[in-house]
C-alpha positions as CSV (number, residue, x, y, z in Angstrom):
1,M,61.3,56.2,7.8
2,L,61.5,54.3,11.1
3,G,60.5,50.7,10.3
4,L,59.9,48.7,7.1
5,G,57.4,46.1,8.1
6,T,53.9,45.6,6.6
7,V,52.8,49.2,6.9
8,G,56.3,50.6,6.2
9,S,56.6,48.6,3.0
10,G,53.1,49.8,1.9
11,V,54.1,53.4,2.5
12,Y,57.3,53.0,0.5
13,R,55.3,51.4,-2.4
14,V,52.7,54.2,-2.4
15,L,55.4,56.9,-2.4
16,Q,57.2,55.3,-5.3
17,S,54.3,54.2,-7.4
18,N,52.4,57.6,-7.1
19,A,55.5,59.8,-6.9
20,S,54.6,62.1,-9.8
21,L,51.0,62.5,-8.7
22,I,52.1,63.2,-5.1
23,A,54.7,65.8,-6.3
24,R,52.0,67.7,-8.2
25,K,49.6,67.6,-5.2
26,T,52.3,68.6,-2.8
27,G,54.4,71.2,-4.7
28,A,57.6,69.3,-3.8
29,R,59.2,66.0,-4.6
30,I,59.2,63.6,-1.7
31,E,62.3,61.4,-1.4
32,V,62.8,58.6,1.0
33,V,66.5,59.0,1.9
34,K,66.9,56.7,5.0
35,I,64.9,53.8,6.4
36,L,65.8,52.4,9.8
37,V,65.6,48.6,9.9
38,R,67.0,45.9,12.2
39,D,68.7,43.9,9.4
40,T,69.9,45.9,6.4
41,G,70.7,42.6,4.5
42,K,67.2,41.2,4.6
43,S,65.4,40.7,1.3
44,R,62.2,42.7,1.2
45,G,61.0,42.6,-2.4
46,L,61.3,46.3,-2.8
47,D,63.5,48.4,-5.2
48,I,65.4,50.3,-2.6
49,P,68.5,52.2,-3.7
50,E,71.9,51.4,-2.1
51,G,72.6,53.3,1.1
52,V,68.9,54.0,2.0
53,L,68.6,51.2,4.6
54,T,70.4,51.7,7.9
55,D,70.5,50.2,11.3
56,N,71.7,53.4,13.0
57,P,68.8,55.6,14.2
58,D,71.1,58.7,14.2
59,E,71.3,58.6,10.4
60,V,67.5,59.3,10.5
61,L,67.1,61.5,13.6
62,R,70.3,63.6,13.4
63,D,70.3,64.3,9.7
64,E,69.5,68.0,9.3
65,T,68.5,67.5,5.7
66,I,65.6,65.2,6.6
67,D,62.3,67.2,7.1
68,I,59.8,64.5,7.8
69,V,60.1,61.3,9.9
70,V,57.6,58.5,9.4
71,E,57.3,56.1,12.4
72,V,55.9,52.7,11.5
73,M,58.0,50.5,13.8
74,G,55.3,50.0,16.4
75,G,55.7,49.4,20.1
76,I,56.1,52.2,22.7
77,G,59.6,52.3,24.2
78,L,62.0,53.0,21.3
79,A,59.2,54.4,19.1
80,R,58.5,57.1,21.8
81,E,62.2,57.9,22.2
82,Y,62.8,58.2,18.5
83,A,59.5,60.2,18.0
84,L,60.5,62.7,20.7
85,T,64.0,63.1,19.3
86,A,62.6,63.8,15.8
87,L,60.2,66.4,17.1
88,Q,62.8,68.0,19.3
89,S,65.0,68.2,16.2
90,G,62.3,70.2,14.4
91,K,61.3,67.4,12.1
92,S,57.6,66.8,11.4
93,L,56.4,63.3,12.6
94,V,53.9,61.0,10.9
95,T,53.0,57.9,12.9
96,A,50.6,55.0,12.7
97,N,51.2,54.1,16.4
98,K,48.0,54.0,18.4
99,D,49.7,52.7,21.5
100,M,52.2,55.5,21.6
101,M,49.6,58.2,20.8
102,A,47.1,56.8,23.4
103,V,49.7,56.8,26.2
104,Y,52.1,59.6,25.3
105,G,50.1,61.8,23.0
106,E,50.3,64.8,25.4
107,E,54.0,64.6,25.7
108,L,54.5,64.3,21.9
109,F,52.2,67.2,21.2
110,K,54.1,69.4,23.6
111,A,57.3,68.6,21.8
112,A,55.7,69.4,18.5
113,D,54.3,72.7,19.7
114,E,57.6,73.8,21.2
115,N,59.5,73.1,18.0
116,R,56.7,74.3,15.6
117,C,56.4,71.1,13.6
118,D,53.6,68.8,12.7
119,L,52.5,65.6,14.5
120,L,50.2,63.7,12.3
121,F,48.6,60.3,13.2
122,E,45.6,59.6,10.9
123,A,46.6,55.9,10.5
124,S,46.6,55.3,14.3
125,V,42.8,54.8,14.3
126,A,40.8,52.8,11.7
127,G,43.6,52.3,9.1
128,G,42.6,53.8,5.8
129,I,39.4,55.4,7.0
130,P,39.8,59.2,7.4
131,I,38.6,60.1,10.8
132,I,41.3,62.1,12.7
133,K,41.4,64.8,10.2
134,V,37.6,64.8,9.9
135,L,37.3,65.5,13.7
136,K,40.1,68.0,13.8
137,Q,39.2,69.9,10.6
138,S,36.1,68.9,8.6
139,L,33.8,68.9,11.6
140,A,35.7,71.6,13.6
141,A,32.6,73.9,13.5
142,N,30.6,71.3,15.5
143,R,30.2,70.4,19.1
144,I,30.7,66.7,18.8
145,E,28.1,64.9,20.9
146,Q,29.0,61.3,20.2
147,V,31.7,59.1,18.5
148,M,30.9,55.4,18.3
149,G,32.6,52.8,16.2
150,I,33.7,49.4,15.2
151,V,37.4,49.9,15.3
152,N,38.8,46.4,15.6
153,G,38.5,44.2,12.5
154,T,39.4,41.0,14.2
155,T,36.5,41.0,16.7
156,N,34.1,42.3,14.0
157,Y,35.1,39.4,11.8
158,M,34.6,37.0,14.7
159,L,31.2,38.3,15.7
160,T,30.1,38.4,12.0
161,K,31.0,34.7,11.7
162,M,29.2,33.8,14.9
163,T,26.1,35.6,13.7
164,Q,26.1,34.2,10.2
165,D,27.1,30.6,11.0
166,G,25.9,30.1,14.6
167,S,29.5,29.3,15.6
168,E,30.9,29.5,19.1
169,F,33.7,31.9,20.2
170,Q,36.6,29.5,20.2
171,D,35.8,28.1,16.7
172,V,35.8,31.5,15.1
173,L,38.9,32.6,17.0
174,D,40.7,29.5,15.6
175,E,39.5,30.4,12.1
176,A,40.5,34.1,12.5
177,Q,44.0,33.0,13.6
178,A,44.3,30.5,10.6
179,K,43.4,33.3,8.2
180,G,45.9,35.8,9.8
181,Y,43.2,38.1,11.1
182,A,44.0,37.3,14.8
183,E,47.4,37.1,16.4
184,A,48.7,34.0,18.1
185,D,48.0,35.8,21.3
186,P,44.7,37.5,20.6
187,T,44.3,39.3,24.0
188,N,44.6,42.8,22.7
189,D,41.8,42.3,20.3
190,V,39.3,40.0,22.0
191,E,39.6,41.7,25.4
192,G,39.0,45.1,23.9
193,F,42.4,46.7,24.6
194,D,43.1,47.6,21.0
195,A,39.7,49.3,20.6
196,A,40.2,51.1,24.0
197,R,43.4,52.8,22.7
198,K,41.6,54.0,19.6
199,I,38.5,55.3,21.3
200,A,40.7,57.2,23.8
201,I,42.4,59.0,20.9
202,L,39.0,59.7,19.2
203,A,37.4,60.9,22.3
204,S,40.3,63.3,23.1
205,I,40.0,64.9,19.7
206,A,36.2,64.9,19.5
207,F,35.6,66.4,22.9
208,N,38.8,68.6,23.1
209,T,39.8,67.1,26.4
210,R,42.6,64.7,27.3
211,I,41.3,61.1,27.8
212,A,43.8,58.8,29.5
213,L,43.8,55.2,28.5
214,K,43.1,54.2,32.2
215,Q,39.8,56.2,32.1
216,V,38.3,54.0,29.4
217,Y,36.1,51.2,30.7
218,V,37.0,48.0,28.8
219,E,35.2,44.7,28.3
220,G,35.9,42.2,25.5
221,I,33.9,39.6,23.6
222,T,35.2,36.4,25.3
223,R,31.8,35.8,27.1
224,I,29.7,36.2,24.0
225,T,28.1,32.9,23.0
226,A,26.1,31.6,20.0
227,E,23.0,31.6,22.3
228,D,23.4,35.3,23.0
229,I,23.7,36.1,19.4
230,K,20.7,34.0,18.5
231,Y,18.5,35.6,21.2
232,A,19.7,39.1,20.1
233,C,18.6,38.4,16.6
234,E,15.2,37.2,17.8
235,L,14.8,40.6,19.6
236,G,15.9,42.6,16.5
237,Y,19.5,43.3,17.4
238,V,23.0,42.3,16.3
239,V,26.0,42.0,18.6
240,K,29.0,44.3,18.0
241,L,32.0,45.3,19.9
242,L,31.9,49.1,20.0
243,G,34.1,51.9,21.2
244,I,31.7,54.5,22.6
245,A,32.3,58.1,23.6
246,K,29.6,60.6,24.5
247,D,29.8,64.1,25.8
248,T,27.0,64.4,28.2
249,P,26.0,67.3,30.7
250,S,27.1,65.1,33.6
251,G,30.5,64.1,32.1
252,V,32.2,62.3,29.3
253,E,31.5,58.6,28.8
254,V,34.3,56.6,27.2
255,R,33.9,52.8,27.1
256,V,34.5,49.7,25.0
257,H,32.2,46.6,25.3
258,P,29.9,44.4,23.4
259,V,26.5,45.8,22.7
260,L,23.1,44.8,21.3
261,L,22.7,47.2,18.4
262,P,19.3,47.6,16.5
263,E,19.4,46.0,13.1
264,S,18.4,49.4,11.6
265,H,21.5,51.2,13.0
266,P,24.1,52.0,10.3
267,L,26.9,50.2,12.3
268,A,24.8,47.0,12.4
269,A,25.5,46.4,8.7
270,V,29.3,46.7,9.1
271,N,30.6,43.1,8.8
272,D,33.8,41.0,8.5
273,V,37.1,42.9,9.0
274,F,35.6,46.3,8.0
275,N,35.6,49.2,10.4
276,A,33.3,52.2,10.7
277,V,33.0,55.3,12.9
278,F,29.7,56.9,13.5
279,V,29.8,60.6,14.6
280,K,27.1,62.9,15.7
281,G,27.6,66.6,15.7
282,D,25.2,69.4,16.7
283,A,25.4,71.1,13.3
284,V,26.1,68.2,10.9
285,G,23.9,65.7,12.5
286,E,24.8,62.0,12.0
287,T,27.6,60.9,9.7
288,M,29.5,57.6,9.3
289,F,32.9,56.7,7.9
290,Y,33.4,53.2,6.6
291,G,36.3,51.2,5.1
292,R,39.2,48.9,5.8
293,G,40.6,49.5,9.3
294,A,43.9,47.7,8.8
295,G,46.1,46.1,6.1
296,E,49.3,47.2,4.3
297,L,47.9,49.5,1.6
298,P,44.8,51.0,3.4
299,T,47.0,52.0,6.4
300,A,49.7,53.2,4.0
301,S,47.1,55.4,2.3
302,A,46.5,57.2,5.6
303,V,50.2,57.5,6.4
304,T,51.1,58.8,3.0
305,A,48.3,61.4,3.1
306,D,49.8,62.7,6.4
307,V,53.2,62.8,4.7
308,I,51.7,64.9,1.9
309,D,50.1,67.3,4.5
310,A,53.4,67.7,6.3
311,A,55.2,68.4,3.1
312,R,52.7,71.0,2.0
313,N,53.0,72.7,5.3
314,I,56.8,72.8,5.0
315,V,56.5,74.2,1.4
316,H,54.3,77.0,2.6
317,Q,56.1,77.4,6.0
318,V,53.0,76.8,8.1
319,Q,54.2,73.8,10.2
320,G,52.3,73.2,13.4
321,I,49.2,75.2,12.5
322,I,46.9,72.5,13.9
323,G,48.4,71.1,17.1
324,C,46.9,69.6,20.1
325,T,43.2,70.4,20.4
326,C,42.7,69.2,24.1
327,F,42.1,72.6,25.5
328,D,39.2,71.6,27.9
329,E,39.4,69.6,31.1
330,K,36.2,67.6,31.2
331,T,35.2,65.1,33.8
332,V,35.1,61.4,32.8
333,K,31.9,59.8,34.2
334,P,32.5,56.7,36.3
335,M,31.1,53.5,34.7
336,G,28.7,53.1,37.6
337,E,26.9,56.3,36.6
338,V,26.5,55.4,32.9
339,R,22.9,54.6,32.0
340,T,22.0,52.0,29.4
341,R,19.4,49.4,28.6
342,N,20.7,45.8,29.2
343,Y,20.2,42.3,28.0
344,L,20.5,39.6,30.6
345,R,20.5,35.8,30.2
346,L,19.9,33.8,33.4
347,R,19.7,30.1,34.2
348,V,17.1,29.5,36.9
349,V,15.1,26.7,38.6
350,D,11.9,26.0,36.7
351,E,9.4,26.4,39.4
352,P,6.6,28.8,40.5
353,G,7.6,32.0,42.1
354,V,11.0,32.4,40.5
355,L,10.0,35.4,38.3
356,A,8.4,37.0,41.3
357,Q,11.7,36.8,43.3
358,I,13.7,38.2,40.3
359,A,11.2,41.0,39.8
360,Y,11.3,41.9,43.5
361,L,15.1,42.2,43.4
362,F,15.0,44.4,40.3
363,G,12.4,46.6,41.9
364,E,14.5,47.0,45.1
365,N,17.3,48.3,42.9
366,Q,15.2,50.6,40.7
367,V,15.6,48.3,37.6
368,S,12.5,48.2,35.3
369,L,12.0,45.4,32.9
370,A,11.0,45.9,29.2
371,T,11.0,42.3,28.0
372,V,10.9,38.9,29.7
373,L,11.3,35.7,27.6
374,Q,11.5,32.1,28.9
375,K,13.5,29.9,26.6
376,E,14.2,26.1,26.7
377,T,13.9,24.1,29.9
378,V,16.4,21.3,30.4
379,E,16.5,19.0,33.4
380,G,14.4,21.4,35.5
381,K,16.5,24.5,34.6
382,A,14.9,27.3,32.6
383,E,16.8,30.0,30.6
384,L,15.4,33.5,31.0
385,V,16.2,36.3,28.6
386,L,15.5,39.8,30.1
387,V,15.8,43.3,28.6
388,T,15.7,46.2,31.0
389,H,14.7,49.8,30.5
390,E,17.5,52.3,30.8
391,V,19.2,52.0,34.2
392,A,22.4,53.2,36.0
393,E,25.1,50.6,35.8
394,Q,25.6,50.6,39.6
395,N,21.9,49.7,40.1
396,L,22.0,46.8,37.7
397,M,25.2,45.5,39.3
398,Q,23.6,45.6,42.8
399,A,20.6,43.6,41.4
400,L,22.9,41.0,39.9
401,E,24.8,40.6,43.1
402,G,21.5,39.8,44.8
403,F,20.6,37.3,42.1
404,R,23.9,35.4,42.8
405,K,22.7,34.8,46.3
406,L,19.3,33.5,45.3
407,A,19.0,29.7,45.5
408,V,16.6,29.7,42.5
409,V,19.2,31.4,40.2
410,E,21.8,28.9,39.1
411,E,23.8,31.3,36.9
412,V,23.9,34.8,35.5
413,C,25.1,33.6,32.1
414,N,25.7,37.0,30.5
415,V,25.0,40.7,30.6
416,I,25.3,42.8,27.4
417,R,24.4,46.5,27.2
418,V,21.9,47.7,24.6
419,E,22.9,50.8,22.6
420,E,19.9,52.3,20.8
421,S,21.3,55.5,19.4
């Protein structure tokens, strides 16, 4: 094993506590012979035999008796270097590292294919929820049309609290940090970067084409307010941060951003730190996978299952039978061409003719309105809530640019896309 932090400790515990069951399922006994750590003298509360801990990576990577390497150290630099060395040495690799897989997945799969060994990474997306294997194997007969999911527990917890308590963003962020759900620097979560890595991985597998991280449109939840959530509820929606991937005739859409989701949608009921992935296939129809997307034992469950698969393949001498599935080269659609409905909240001067000016600008840019609500008026300023019909992103952006030049529009307070399906 490379690393013995939260996830690594969980993997070790599961392998030890379920050793006899795992041996019967695998057809071989799995023994942890070396664990790479920074400090071999640190107390970890685990019953680890003498000589297993090491601070020398060669004792893991160069030992010819080791068949499987589990990478749970995190990061990209050293993790990538060690992962490549393991694969090039003919060792099967199990990893929970979404960052490494999103950025260097192609390189790692090439090394695995060349050396006929397994590269397994179920725990890199949605923790204990089985979704990688589902897309690669269980739904292999399908042309996957859509993968859409709540894949970041921190932001889902925050939006849930904002919805239930009417709290503002900063208040729930402080609470999430106090409970350990959010890091001291929450940028990766609240700006959508963590979810972007995960949807890049899922889209690559679902659509059999390599999706680079830079091709994912990313927008976080920092601009979501209690007012937006309240108005969304009035309209029959909930606000969620989703990773969305769709295979359309005009190209693949891959994006992460807040959405207004109908209250009737299965994902709308996924609250707190839970994750869920909604998949639509041409044969299976709609399916959803739900559970804990992070944490020591849920993530360890996924890692250990991959270890069992790798061990079975070694026992039966069939390593590498399911390698990289990115055999297509599909075009990724620019965000400007993506068509969605949209929720807009504007602060405008409360006087006759304002709506006419707004409607004219929308019409000039081929934007059609489905709903117009005027909310509270304070000191001569009115708040408008608008919902559009489906429109290309670039047309909506052009209209908004025009609004910002209108004297009667004080502020475009927020724009949130509406996801109906």
